[in-house]
Short mmCIF file of the C-alpha atoms (twelve columns), coordinates in Angstrom:
data_MODEL
# 
_entry.id   MODEL 
# 
loop_
_atom_site.group_PDB 
_atom_site.id 
_atom_site.type_symbol 
_atom_site.label_atom_id 
_atom_site.label_alt_id 
_atom_site.label_comp_id 
_atom_site.label_asym_id 
_atom_site.label_seq_id 
_atom_site.Cartn_x 
_atom_site.Cartn_y 
_atom_site.Cartn_z 
_atom_site.pdbx_PDB_model_num 
ATOM 1   C CA . UNK A 1   -0.413  -0.353 -0.035  1 
ATOM 2   C CA . UNK A 2   1.554   3.233  -1.217  1 
ATOM 3   C CA . UNK A 3   -0.813  6.112  0.227   1 
ATOM 4   C CA . UNK A 4   -0.734  9.852  -0.973  1 
ATOM 5   C CA . UNK A 5   -2.134  12.570 1.200   1 
ATOM 6   C CA . UNK A 6   -3.848  16.148 0.006   1 
ATOM 7   C CA . UNK A 7   -4.844  18.594 2.122   1 
ATOM 8   C CA . UNK A 8   -4.940  21.491 -0.225  1 
ATOM 9   C CA . UNK A 9   -8.425  22.460 -1.730  1 
ATOM 10  C CA . UNK A 10  -9.684  19.860 0.151   1 
ATOM 11  C CA . UNK A 11  -8.905  16.641 2.158   1 
ATOM 12  C CA . UNK A 12  -7.951  13.463 0.356   1 
ATOM 13  C CA . UNK A 13  -6.464  9.989  0.952   1 
ATOM 14  C CA . UNK A 14  -5.180  7.970  -2.097  1 
ATOM 15  C CA . UNK A 15  -3.818  4.296  -2.363  1 
ATOM 16  C CA . UNK A 16  -2.098  3.570  -5.761  1 
ATOM 17  C CA . UNK A 17  -4.633  6.368  -7.191  1 
ATOM 18  C CA . UNK A 18  -7.719  5.024  -5.528  1 
ATOM 19  C CA . UNK A 19  -9.495  7.800  -2.874  1 
ATOM 20  C CA . UNK A 20  -9.975  5.742  0.433   1 
ATOM 21  C CA . UNK A 21  -13.409 6.356  1.798   1 
ATOM 22  C CA . UNK A 22  -12.843 8.190  5.257   1 
ATOM 23  C CA . UNK A 23  -16.822 7.971  5.839   1 
ATOM 24  C CA . UNK A 24  -16.076 4.886  7.479   1 
ATOM 25  C CA . UNK A 25  -13.727 6.826  10.098  1 
ATOM 26  C CA . UNK A 26  -15.700 8.865  13.372  1 
ATOM 27  C CA . UNK A 27  -15.692 12.341 12.567  1 
ATOM 28  C CA . UNK A 28  -13.470 12.894 15.521  1 
ATOM 29  C CA . UNK A 29  -10.997 10.548 14.354  1 
ATOM 30  C CA . UNK A 30  -11.107 12.273 10.836  1 
ATOM 31  C CA . UNK A 31  -10.318 15.593 12.504  1 
ATOM 32  C CA . UNK A 32  -6.855  14.078 14.241  1 
ATOM 33  C CA . UNK A 33  -6.059  12.533 10.367  1 
ATOM 34  C CA . UNK A 34  -6.433  15.840 8.837   1 
ATOM 35  C CA . UNK A 35  -4.598  17.455 11.606  1 
ATOM 36  C CA . UNK A 36  -1.574  15.483 11.796  1 
ATOM 37  C CA . UNK A 37  -1.545  15.499 7.729   1 
ATOM 38  C CA . UNK A 38  -1.574  19.390 7.756   1 
ATOM 39  C CA . UNK A 39  1.084   19.166 10.350  1 
ATOM 40  C CA . UNK A 40  3.788   17.476 8.449   1 
ATOM 41  C CA . UNK A 41  5.841   16.530 11.836  1 
ATOM 42  C CA . UNK A 42  5.608   15.621 14.974  1 
ATOM 43  C CA . UNK A 43  3.039   17.143 17.698  1 
ATOM 44  C CA . UNK A 44  2.528   16.853 20.995  1 
ATOM 45  C CA . UNK A 45  0.263   15.266 22.792  1 
ATOM 46  C CA . UNK A 46  -0.871  18.190 24.538  1 
ATOM 47  C CA . UNK A 47  -0.941  20.463 21.664  1 
ATOM 48  C CA . UNK A 48  -3.356  17.656 19.947  1 
ATOM 49  C CA . UNK A 49  -5.219  17.636 22.969  1 
ATOM 50  C CA . UNK A 50  -5.961  21.842 23.506  1 
ATOM 51  C CA . UNK A 51  -7.125  21.517 19.219  1 
ATOM 52  C CA . UNK A 52  -9.572  18.368 19.367  1 
ATOM 53  C CA . UNK A 53  -10.635 17.869 23.094  1 
ATOM 54  C CA . UNK A 54  -10.059 20.665 24.861  1 
ATOM 55  C CA . UNK A 55  -13.798 20.313 26.541  1 
ATOM 56  C CA . UNK A 56  -12.086 16.942 28.147  1 
ATOM 57  C CA . UNK A 57  -10.373 16.605 30.954  1 
ATOM 58  C CA . UNK A 58  -6.900  15.327 30.764  1 
ATOM 59  C CA . UNK A 59  -7.367  12.041 31.269  1 
ATOM 60  C CA . UNK A 60  -10.926 11.544 29.017  1 
ATOM 61  C CA . UNK A 61  -8.893  13.707 26.325  1 
ATOM 62  C CA . UNK A 62  -5.945  11.479 26.683  1 
ATOM 63  C CA . UNK A 63  -8.432  8.072  26.174  1 
ATOM 64  C CA . UNK A 64  -10.078 9.812  23.484  1 
ATOM 65  C CA . UNK A 65  -6.620  10.396 21.642  1 
ATOM 66  C CA . UNK A 66  -5.585  6.867  22.260  1 
ATOM 67  C CA . UNK A 67  -8.640  5.554  20.683  1 
ATOM 68  C CA . UNK A 68  -8.634  7.697  17.607  1 
ATOM 69  C CA . UNK A 69  -5.078  6.590  17.260  1 
ATOM 70  C CA . UNK A 70  -6.037  2.864  17.229  1 
ATOM 71  C CA . UNK A 71  -9.044  3.731  14.874  1 
ATOM 72  C CA . UNK A 72  -6.868  5.400  12.550  1 
ATOM 73  C CA . UNK A 73  -4.026  2.428  12.188  1 
ATOM 74  C CA . UNK A 74  -6.979  0.172  11.744  1 
ATOM 75  C CA . UNK A 75  -8.516  1.498  8.932   1 
ATOM 76  C CA . UNK A 76  -5.162  2.452  7.328   1 
ATOM 77  C CA . UNK A 77  -3.243  -0.848 8.196   1 
ATOM 78  C CA . UNK A 78  -5.931  -3.263 8.688   1 
ATOM 79  C CA . UNK A 79  -4.289  -6.231 11.246  1 
ATOM 80  C CA . UNK A 80  -1.147  -4.235 11.870  1 
ATOM 81  C CA . UNK A 81  0.162   -5.201 15.588  1 
ATOM 82  C CA . UNK A 82  0.741   -2.842 18.199  1 
ATOM 83  C CA . UNK A 83  2.846   -0.574 18.064  1 
ATOM 84  C CA . UNK A 84  4.184   -1.541 14.465  1 
ATOM 85  C CA . UNK A 85  1.949   1.138  12.320  1 
ATOM 86  C CA . UNK A 86  4.143   2.244  9.702   1 
ATOM 87  C CA . UNK A 87  2.310   5.871  9.104   1 
ATOM 88  C CA . UNK A 88  0.832   6.718  13.067  1 
ATOM 89  C CA . UNK A 89  3.930   6.837  14.690  1 
ATOM 90  C CA . UNK A 90  4.424   7.885  18.573  1 
ATOM 91  C CA . UNK A 91  7.536   8.942  20.106  1 
ATOM 92  C CA . UNK A 92  7.077   9.708  23.974  1 
ATOM 93  C CA . UNK A 93  4.429   12.213 23.953  1 
ATOM 94  C CA . UNK A 94  4.175   13.277 20.705  1 
ATOM 95  C CA . UNK A 95  2.597   11.766 17.466  1 
ATOM 96  C CA . UNK A 96  3.276   11.875 13.357  1 
ATOM 97  C CA . UNK A 97  1.788   10.672 10.942  1 
ATOM 98  C CA . UNK A 98  4.654   9.159  8.026   1 
ATOM 99  C CA . UNK A 99  3.876   10.413 4.491   1 
ATOM 100 C CA . UNK A 100 7.577   11.324 3.501   1 
ATOM 101 C CA . UNK A 101 7.211   12.921 -0.703  1 
ATOM 102 C CA . UNK A 102 3.569   11.602 -0.473  1 
ATOM 103 C CA . UNK A 103 2.426   14.862 1.104   1 
ATOM 104 C CA . UNK A 104 1.198   18.052 -0.653  1 
ATOM 105 C CA . UNK A 105 1.949   20.325 1.933   1 
ATOM 106 C CA . UNK A 106 5.506   18.492 2.283   1 
ATOM 107 C CA . UNK A 107 6.199   18.762 -1.311  1 
ATOM 108 C CA . UNK A 108 4.537   22.271 -1.950  1 
ATOM 109 C CA . UNK A 109 6.930   23.775 1.394   1 
ATOM 110 C CA . UNK A 110 10.185  21.816 0.256   1 
ATOM 111 C CA . UNK A 111 9.369   22.894 -3.394  1 
ATOM 112 C CA . UNK A 112 8.935   26.924 -1.930  1 
ATOM 113 C CA . UNK A 113 12.050  26.770 0.191   1 
ATOM 114 C CA . UNK A 114 14.146  25.792 -3.107  1 
ATOM 115 C CA . UNK A 115 12.536  28.317 -5.114  1 
ATOM 116 C CA . UNK A 116 13.623  30.605 -2.236  1 
ATOM 117 C CA . UNK A 117 17.168  29.111 -1.854  1 
ATOM 118 C CA . UNK A 118 18.004  29.366 -5.523  1 
ATOM 119 C CA . UNK A 119 20.562  30.844 -6.959  1 
ATOM 120 C CA . UNK A 120 19.934  29.832 -11.106 1 
ATOM 121 C CA . UNK A 121 17.284  31.619 -12.292 1 
ATOM 122 C CA . UNK A 122 15.580  28.509 -14.191 1 
ATOM 123 C CA . UNK A 123 16.217  26.000 -11.009 1 
ATOM 124 C CA . UNK A 124 14.370  29.082 -8.782  1 
ATOM 125 C CA . UNK A 125 11.241  28.660 -11.667 1 
ATOM 126 C CA . UNK A 126 11.298  25.438 -11.789 1 
ATOM 127 C CA . UNK A 127 10.803  25.219 -7.943  1 
ATOM 128 C CA . UNK A 128 8.318   27.771 -7.212  1 
ATOM 129 C CA . UNK A 129 5.972   25.709 -10.336 1 
ATOM 130 C CA . UNK A 130 6.296   23.182 -8.821  1 
ATOM 131 C CA . UNK A 131 5.177   24.503 -5.490  1 
ATOM 132 C CA . UNK A 132 2.353   25.916 -7.440  1 
ATOM 133 C CA . UNK A 133 1.223   23.353 -8.732  1 
ATOM 134 C CA . UNK A 134 0.666   21.533 -5.413  1 
ATOM 135 C CA . UNK A 135 -1.577  23.954 -4.422  1 
ATOM 136 C CA . UNK A 136 -4.498  23.582 -5.439  1 
ATOM 137 C CA . UNK A 137 -6.710  25.154 -2.554  1 
ATOM 138 C CA . UNK A 138 -6.525  26.378 0.752   1 
ATOM 139 C CA . UNK A 139 -5.517  24.201 3.229   1 
ATOM 140 C CA . UNK A 140 -8.320  22.258 4.809   1 
ATOM 141 C CA . UNK A 141 -10.976 24.021 3.830   1 
ATOM 142 C CA . UNK A 142 -13.970 21.684 5.219   1 
ATOM 143 C CA . UNK A 143 -12.193 22.224 9.421   1 
ATOM 144 C CA . UNK A 144 -13.584 26.172 8.215   1 
ATOM 145 C CA . UNK A 145 -12.100 28.513 11.113  1 
ATOM 146 C CA . UNK A 146 -11.373 26.072 13.223  1 
ATOM 147 C CA . UNK A 147 -8.351  27.606 15.672  1 
ATOM 148 C CA . UNK A 148 -5.737  25.236 14.810  1 
ATOM 149 C CA . UNK A 149 -6.235  25.393 11.582  1 
ATOM 150 C CA . UNK A 150 -6.302  28.897 10.371  1 
ATOM 151 C CA . UNK A 151 -3.051  30.300 11.190  1 
ATOM 152 C CA . UNK A 152 -1.011  27.474 8.887   1 
ATOM 153 C CA . UNK A 153 -3.675  28.127 6.320   1 
ATOM 154 C CA . UNK A 154 -3.284  31.753 6.078   1 
ATOM 155 C CA . UNK A 155 0.423   30.820 6.208   1 
ATOM 156 C CA . UNK A 156 0.594   28.701 3.035   1 
ATOM 157 C CA . UNK A 157 -1.606  30.801 1.217   1 
ATOM 158 C CA . UNK A 158 0.869   33.492 1.648   1 
ATOM 159 C CA . UNK A 159 3.205   31.877 0.808   1 
ATOM 160 C CA . UNK A 160 1.648   30.433 -2.490  1 
ATOM 161 C CA . UNK A 161 0.529   34.054 -3.212  1 
ATOM 162 C CA . UNK A 162 4.812   35.122 -2.881  1 
ATOM 163 C CA . UNK A 163 5.662   32.019 -4.759  1 
ATOM 164 C CA . UNK A 164 3.440   32.952 -7.375  1 
ATOM 165 C CA . UNK A 165 4.752   36.795 -7.495  1 
ATOM 166 C CA . UNK A 166 8.134   36.046 -7.342  1 
ATOM 167 C CA . UNK A 167 8.114   33.503 -10.163 1 
ATOM 168 C CA . UNK A 168 5.971   36.354 -12.441 1 
ATOM 169 C CA . UNK A 169 9.387   38.722 -11.484 1 
ATOM 170 C CA . UNK A 170 11.669  35.950 -12.917 1 
ATOM 171 C CA . UNK A 171 9.568   34.988 -15.771 1 
ATOM 172 C CA . UNK A 172 9.587   38.713 -16.502 1 
ATOM 173 C CA . UNK A 173 13.260  38.650 -16.209 1 
ATOM 174 C CA . UNK A 174 13.447  35.552 -18.504 1 
ATOM 175 C CA . UNK A 175 11.603  37.539 -21.169 1 
ATOM 176 C CA . UNK A 176 8.641   35.652 -21.096 1 
ATOM 177 C CA . UNK A 177 5.584   38.105 -20.527 1 
ATOM 178 C CA . UNK A 178 2.838   36.016 -21.272 1 
ATOM 179 C CA . UNK A 179 3.758   33.311 -18.106 1 
ATOM 180 C CA . UNK A 180 4.449   36.644 -16.131 1 
ATOM 181 C CA . UNK A 181 1.473   38.179 -16.138 1 
ATOM 182 C CA . UNK A 182 0.041   34.200 -15.994 1 
ATOM 183 C CA . UNK A 183 1.653   34.119 -12.720 1 
ATOM 184 C CA . UNK A 184 0.925   37.309 -11.725 1 
ATOM 185 C CA . UNK A 185 -2.525  36.683 -12.074 1 
ATOM 186 C CA . UNK A 186 -2.764  33.468 -9.687  1 
ATOM 187 C CA . UNK A 187 -0.675  35.665 -7.001  1 
ATOM 188 C CA . UNK A 188 -3.464  38.002 -7.282  1 
ATOM 189 C CA . UNK A 189 -6.382  35.202 -7.184  1 
ATOM 190 C CA . UNK A 190 -4.817  34.524 -4.143  1 
ATOM 191 C CA . UNK A 191 -4.479  37.708 -2.312  1 
ATOM 192 C CA . UNK A 192 -5.502  40.932 -4.527  1 
ATOM 193 C CA . UNK A 193 -3.922  43.281 -2.081  1 
ATOM 194 C CA . UNK A 194 -0.947  41.804 -3.468  1 
ATOM 195 C CA . UNK A 195 0.928   44.900 -4.215  1 
ATOM 196 C CA . UNK A 196 3.641   43.080 -5.884  1 
ATOM 197 C CA . UNK A 197 1.263   41.064 -7.876  1 
ATOM 198 C CA . UNK A 198 -0.199  44.255 -9.631  1 
ATOM 199 C CA . UNK A 199 3.434   45.880 -10.383 1 
ATOM 200 C CA . UNK A 200 4.375   42.557 -12.148 1 
ATOM 201 C CA . UNK A 201 0.956   42.104 -13.626 1 
ATOM 202 C CA . UNK A 202 1.077   45.852 -15.116 1 
ATOM 203 C CA . UNK A 203 4.611   45.507 -16.085 1 
ATOM 204 C CA . UNK A 204 4.248   42.181 -18.203 1 
ATOM 205 C CA . UNK A 205 1.184   43.261 -19.768 1 
ATOM 206 C CA . UNK A 206 3.049   46.462 -21.037 1 
ATOM 207 C CA . UNK A 207 6.463   44.152 -21.722 1 
ATOM 208 C CA . UNK A 208 3.899   41.844 -23.755 1 
ATOM 209 C CA . UNK A 209 2.501   44.763 -26.046 1 
ATOM 210 C CA . UNK A 210 -0.768  44.881 -24.725 1 
ATOM 211 C CA . UNK A 211 -1.005  47.991 -22.933 1 
ATOM 212 C CA . UNK A 212 -4.838  47.918 -22.909 1 
ATOM 213 C CA . UNK A 213 -5.070  45.501 -20.729 1 
ATOM 214 C CA . UNK A 214 -2.407  47.111 -18.719 1 
ATOM 215 C CA . UNK A 215 -4.354  50.638 -18.532 1 
ATOM 216 C CA . UNK A 216 -7.692  47.875 -17.131 1 
ATOM 217 C CA . UNK A 217 -4.879  46.490 -14.510 1 
ATOM 218 C CA . UNK A 218 -3.468  49.586 -13.478 1 
ATOM 219 C CA . UNK A 219 -8.010  50.698 -12.988 1 
ATOM 220 C CA . UNK A 220 -8.359  47.747 -10.776 1 
ATOM 221 C CA . UNK A 221 -4.649  48.250 -8.836  1 
ATOM 222 C CA . UNK A 222 -5.518  51.952 -8.565  1 
ATOM 223 C CA . UNK A 223 -9.536  51.373 -6.923  1 
ATOM 224 C CA . UNK A 224 -7.619  48.076 -4.358  1 
ATOM 225 C CA . UNK A 225 -5.579  50.813 -3.393  1 
ATOM 226 C CA . UNK A 226 -8.474  53.608 -2.532  1 
ATOM 227 C CA . UNK A 227 -10.410 50.631 -0.453  1 
ATOM 228 C CA . UNK A 228 -7.156  50.385 1.227   1 
ATOM 229 C CA . UNK A 229 -6.835  54.691 1.798   1 
ATOM 230 C CA . UNK A 230 -3.633  54.936 0.023   1 
ATOM 231 C CA . UNK A 231 -2.890  57.166 -3.052  1 
ATOM 232 C CA . UNK A 232 -2.306  55.471 -6.295  1 
ATOM 233 C CA . UNK A 233 1.128   56.188 -7.599  1 
ATOM 234 C CA . UNK A 234 1.924   58.341 -10.345 1 
ATOM 235 C CA . UNK A 235 4.930   55.928 -11.782 1 
ATOM 236 C CA . UNK A 236 2.045   53.226 -12.364 1 
ATOM 237 C CA . UNK A 237 0.112   55.051 -14.525 1 
ATOM 238 C CA . UNK A 238 0.315   53.638 -18.111 1 
ATOM 239 C CA . UNK A 239 1.089   56.398 -20.802 1 
# 
């Protein structure tokens, strides 16, 4: 069994391309699975309890955590012996979902970091493209405004918008205005207040010879600035 984990745009788990039916798991256990998948690393028991069982006493919450972990292990690896799970691993007071490279969260984070570290333009472009390919939507939208997911969701959305804006700048430097405009639009889809995204979109449209589109974008950007109480910079005006 080779499981792949998807947290962006909606949670799902696939086994060799076949989506697992998570409906067989109780809601709180499913939430724990999503929590661990999004964490992409070890999480202390107290953090899990605070996030998922805050209304319970410590003893009851620990028991509920143990039951949920056991349920998930049985679901993911039927017949697995106690302590032999490959996927949900306990190390003292911490729990970790082992996803390796089969997680969109992990792949996104690694590609984003690689893009930021890259000293070669082509390598940076490939890395940011790979990151954006992974980012198919907000992190775990099914968990709504849950306190434990909102900060992570906002962080990944910000990183994806920044990745798109940096990609737009790199494509523009490489002489690819169409690709640059596409990346800039992606940044603005994620954050319509992204200053660099607007500036790069306008610059890419001018560079590509579509001054009418650049003028439309400039007006849209000025409207955004107006809602923020910011006076549009004269330098953004398209001649």
